[in-house]
C-alpha positions as CSV (number, residue, x, y, z in Angstrom):
1,M,38.8,15.1,76.4
2,K,37.6,16.9,79.2
3,R,40.6,18.9,79.5
4,F,40.0,19.9,76.1
5,F,36.5,20.8,76.5
6,T,37.5,23.1,79.6
7,G,40.2,24.7,77.9
8,A,38.1,25.6,75.0
9,A,35.4,26.8,76.9
10,L,37.8,28.9,78.7
11,V,39.7,30.5,75.8
12,L,36.0,30.8,73.8
13,A,34.6,32.8,77.1
14,L,37.8,35.0,77.3
15,A,37.4,35.9,73.4
16,G,34.0,36.6,73.6
17,C,31.6,37.0,70.8
18,G,33.2,40.1,69.1
19,S,31.6,41.3,65.8
20,Q,31.7,38.1,63.7
21,N,28.5,37.4,61.7
22,Y,27.2,33.9,61.7
23,D,25.0,32.0,59.3
24,V,22.8,30.9,61.9
25,P,20.6,28.9,59.3
26,E,23.4,27.1,57.9
27,I,24.4,26.4,61.3
28,N,21.0,25.1,62.1
29,K,21.2,23.0,58.8
30,F,24.4,21.4,60.1
31,L,23.5,21.0,63.4
32,T,19.9,19.2,62.5
33,D,22.2,16.7,60.4
34,L,23.6,15.7,63.7
35,S,20.3,15.8,65.5
36,Q,18.5,14.0,62.8
37,V,20.3,10.7,63.2
38,Y,20.7,11.3,67.0
39,V,24.7,11.5,67.1
40,S,26.2,10.3,70.3
41,D,27.4,13.0,72.7
42,F,31.0,13.5,72.9
43,K,33.5,16.0,74.2
44,G,35.9,16.1,71.3
45,P,37.7,17.4,69.2
46,N,38.0,13.4,68.0
47,P,35.4,11.4,69.2
48,D,35.9,7.4,69.2
49,D,35.2,5.9,65.7
50,V,32.4,4.2,66.3
51,I,30.4,7.5,67.1
52,K,31.7,8.7,63.6
53,I,30.7,5.5,61.8
54,D,27.5,5.1,63.2
55,F,27.0,8.8,62.4
56,A,28.1,8.6,58.6
57,V,26.3,5.3,57.6
58,K,23.0,6.8,59.1
59,R,23.7,10.0,57.4
60,L,24.2,8.3,54.3
61,C,21.0,6.6,54.6
62,I,19.0,9.8,54.3
63,D,21.6,11.7,52.1
64,K,22.6,9.1,49.6
65,P,20.2,6.0,49.6
66,D,21.4,5.0,46.1
67,A,25.0,4.5,47.6
68,F,23.5,1.4,49.1
69,A,23.2,-2.2,48.0
70,V,20.2,-4.0,49.1
71,D,20.0,-7.6,50.0
72,G,16.4,-8.1,51.6
73,R,16.3,-6.0,55.0
74,D,20.1,-5.4,54.8
75,M,21.9,-2.4,53.3
76,S,25.5,-2.4,52.7
77,V,27.7,0.8,51.6
78,S,31.5,0.9,51.1
79,S,33.5,1.9,53.7
80,D,35.2,4.5,51.4
81,I,32.2,6.3,51.3
82,V,31.5,6.4,55.0
83,H,34.9,7.7,55.5
84,A,34.1,10.6,53.1
85,K,31.1,11.3,54.8
86,S,32.5,11.3,58.2
87,D,35.1,13.7,57.1
88,E,32.2,16.3,56.1
89,Y,31.1,16.5,59.8
90,F,34.2,15.8,62.0
91,A,37.4,17.3,62.3
92,Y,39.5,14.1,62.3
93,P,39.0,11.2,59.9
94,I,38.1,7.6,60.9
95,A,40.9,5.8,62.0
96,E,39.9,2.1,62.1
97,D,36.7,0.4,60.4
98,K,34.6,-1.3,63.3
99,P,31.1,-2.3,64.0
100,T,28.9,-0.2,66.1
101,S,25.7,-1.0,68.0
102,E,23.6,-0.5,65.0
103,V,26.0,-0.9,62.2
104,D,28.0,-4.2,61.3
105,I,30.9,-4.4,58.7
106,A,32.1,-7.3,56.2
107,D,34.1,-7.3,53.4
108,G,35.1,-3.6,53.5
109,K,31.3,-2.7,53.5
110,Y,29.4,-1.3,56.2
111,V,25.9,-3.1,56.8
112,I,22.6,-1.6,58.3
113,M,19.0,-2.9,58.3
114,K,16.4,-0.6,56.8
115,T,14.0,1.1,58.7
116,N,11.1,3.1,58.2
117,E,11.6,6.5,60.0
118,Q,8.6,7.7,62.1
119,R,10.0,10.6,63.6
120,F,11.9,14.1,62.3
121,A,14.3,15.9,64.6
122,F,16.0,19.1,63.8
123,S,18.4,21.7,65.9
124,K,18.0,25.5,66.3
125,V,20.7,27.6,67.5
126,S,19.3,29.3,71.1
127,E,22.6,31.1,72.0
128,I,26.1,32.0,70.4
129,I,28.0,31.9,73.7
130,A,31.3,32.8,72.3
131,S,33.8,32.7,69.5
132,K,37.6,33.1,68.7
133,N,38.9,32.9,65.1
134,D,36.7,30.1,63.4
135,T,35.9,28.4,66.3
136,I,32.2,29.0,67.9
137,M,30.6,27.7,71.3
138,L,26.8,27.8,71.2
139,N,23.7,26.2,73.0
140,A,21.2,24.7,70.7
141,D,17.8,23.2,71.1
142,V,17.0,19.8,69.6
143,Y,13.3,19.5,68.7
144,D,11.3,16.4,67.6
145,C,8.1,15.9,65.6
146,A,6.5,13.0,63.3
147,A,7.7,12.9,59.9
148,G,6.2,15.0,57.2
149,W,6.5,18.2,59.5
150,K,5.6,21.1,57.2
151,G,7.3,23.7,59.0
152,D,10.8,25.9,58.7
153,I,13.4,25.2,61.4
154,N,14.4,28.8,61.0
155,S,11.2,30.3,61.8
156,D,9.8,31.4,65.1
157,P,8.6,28.1,67.7
158,K,5.3,30.2,67.8
159,S,4.6,30.1,63.8
160,W,4.8,26.3,63.9
161,E,1.8,26.2,65.8
162,T,0.0,27.8,62.9
163,V,1.8,26.1,60.0
164,D,1.3,22.6,61.0
165,P,-1.3,22.5,64.3
166,N,-1.3,18.7,64.3
167,N,2.3,18.3,64.2
168,I,3.9,20.9,66.5
169,P,7.7,20.1,67.2
170,L,8.6,19.6,70.9
171,K,11.8,20.6,72.6
172,N,13.6,17.5,73.8
173,K,16.9,18.4,74.9
174,K,19.6,21.5,74.7
175,M,23.1,20.8,73.5
176,R,26.3,22.9,74.1
177,V,28.0,22.7,71.0
178,V,31.5,23.7,69.6
179,L,32.1,24.0,65.9
180,V,35.1,25.1,64.0
181,K,34.7,26.9,60.4
182,K,36.3,24.9,57.6
183,D,36.0,25.8,53.9
184,K,32.5,26.7,53.4
185,S,31.2,24.3,56.4
186,Y,31.5,23.4,59.8
187,R,33.4,20.5,61.4
188,I,32.1,19.6,65.1
189,L,34.5,19.6,68.1
190,S,32.2,18.9,70.8
191,Y,28.5,17.9,71.1
192,V,27.1,17.4,74.7
193,N,23.7,17.8,76.8
194,A,24.0,21.3,78.1
195,S,22.3,20.1,81.6
196,S,25.8,17.9,82.0
197,V,27.9,20.9,81.5
198,H,29.2,22.8,84.4
């Protein structure tokens, strides 16, 4: 894994940014989908299945709550739906259905406990470092604020103070990210805390 990440960094660094135009708001939206459910760090391009499963189930709780059957405090969803959601974000499919630290599996369904989310996290590109063909390396800042924030993730952070002065997002980490463009969206190849990248 480390060898791939180092190799990707070297290739991208040599390539330079070139003249490609990137849809930064679209990248911000994609990365926000990751930070909203706190996807685990990985040096890709194919993270452990538990990372993909955990992310996909939590993402479905936000995107498609009607896909879940509810039984008391538990919500269950078909593993096929989880696989499809994972495929929207990761370059490699889930190879083996298995439980994670927060998601159980039973009878071909993933089960998670209902929660009341009190916080909102989002990501914003701070720097496109390099690119080659459809692969992009960038830094992104991850912000955190209370649920119900009224601002726009693509606007200037200074404007957040006037838009919602009682709920100003705070930067809590910087991520080094490698994405590959696929169809009209992206797939994530690496997502690591930038302070751990040398």
